[in-house]
N, C-alpha and C positions, 0 to 999 in steps of 0.2 A: 872828690877830686874837682869837679866842676863847679860847687859852692865856692871853693876856696880861690878858684880863678876868676869867679863873678864879683866874690867879696872884695879880692887883690886888683883888680882892672876895670871893675865896674860893669853895671848890666850890660850894657851896649857892645863895650870890647869883650867882653867876655863871652858873648855871644857868637861875635864875629871870630874869636878863636877857636871857637868850640866849632862852629860851620867849617871852618877852614881845613881844621882837623879832620871832622867828619868826611870832608870832603875829598882828603888824600888820602883817607882809608875805604873810601866807596860806601861810606854810611849815610842815611839821610842827613842832607845837611840841615834840615831845621828840626830840632829835639822838639817843635812844637805838636805837639802828638795826636790834636783831634781833629784839626784841621786835615791836617795831611793821611792820617789814618783814615777818616771818613771819605777824602777823595779818593786816597786808593782803592778800598772798598765798593765805593759806586764803578770804579774804573774795571774793577776783578769781575764784580755782576755784568754789567755791560758786556766783555768781552765773553763771558762765558754764555749769555744767552747767545752772542753772535756766533758762537761757534758750534751751540747747540743746533742754532736755526740751520747753520750753514752743514751740518753735519746729516741732517735731516734732508735737505736738498741732494746733497750728493748721492745720498742711498736711495732717494728717487729717481734719478738721474741713472745711476747704474743699473736700478731695475730697468729702465727704458733701454738703455743699451743692451742691456742681456738678452730683452724681447726682439729687439730689432736683430740682434746677433743670430738669435736661434731662428728667427724667420727668415733671416737669409741663410742659414744652414739648411734649414727643412727646403729650401726652394733648391738648393746646390744638389741635393740629394733626389728630388724630385725629378729635376732637369737628368741626373746622371739615370734613374729607374727608366725616362721616359727615352733616353738615347739605347737605352738595352732594348726596349720593347721593338723600337724602330727596326733596329740588327736582327733581332728573332724574326720580326714581321717580315723584313727582307728575304731572310733565310728560308721561310717557309714557302714564300713565294704570296706572299699576302699584302699585296700593292696598295689597298685602302686603307689596311690598317697601321701600314707605314706610313702613308701621306697622313692619317690623324694625328699618332705622334709625332711625325715630324713638325706639325702645325703647334702641338704644345711644347716643343723642344722652341722654336723660333719665339713663342710668346715667352717662354719661361726667360729666354736668352734677351728678350727686351727688357724685361721686368728687374733681372738681376744686378745691373749696372747703378740701378736707381736704387735697392736694397744696399748694393754694398756702400754707395755714397754716402747713405744716410746711416749706416753703421759706424765708418770712419769718423763722418762728423759727432756721433754720439763718442764715441771713444775719445776724440779729441776735446770735446766738451767736460767729458768727465775725468779727462786728465787733469785739463785745464782746473776744474772744481779741488778734484782731490788737492793740486800744489797750494791753491787757495786755502784750502782746509787746513792742511798742514801748517802754512804760514799764519794762519789764526792762531792755530793751537800753539804754535811755538811764542808767537807773539802774547797769547794768556798767560802761557809759563812764565813768561819774562815779569808780566804786570804781576803774576802770583808771587813770585819770588821779591818783588819791590816789594810787594804788600805785607810778605811775612817779615821784610827789613823795618820795614815802619812798625811793623807790630813789635818787632824784637825789640828794638832804638828806639821807636818815636814815643812810647808811654814810659818818660823816665820815672 
């Protein structure tokens, strides 16, 4: 059909009509396969590399977040243990042990807000990175779909 249209209307008008028809149906406007396909392939490769790098960065950030969270939870457990030691020492009348344990509680209480802030900051950073990774993955999927269209329709 394309050849008949080109024969009937001429090369320039035929390309214009075929391009308009393809555009209306969401197909690649140019049937000019090689350049469009090469650009789509390069774009797809670039997007895939970007997504892989971003995925590696996100996994590193998730690991750092998990370490910070684990450290925070350990300090919370440590503080609870020391608080129990304070109570036990007071019950047994051991004032010196109670004072030492209380000093540890105070020291741990000073560290906890900093650790908690680090955990929250790491969590926000990880969430933002995961969102960016999802957007990049979606965009790469879109590029891949466009490339598939070029592959399918661009090579006449």
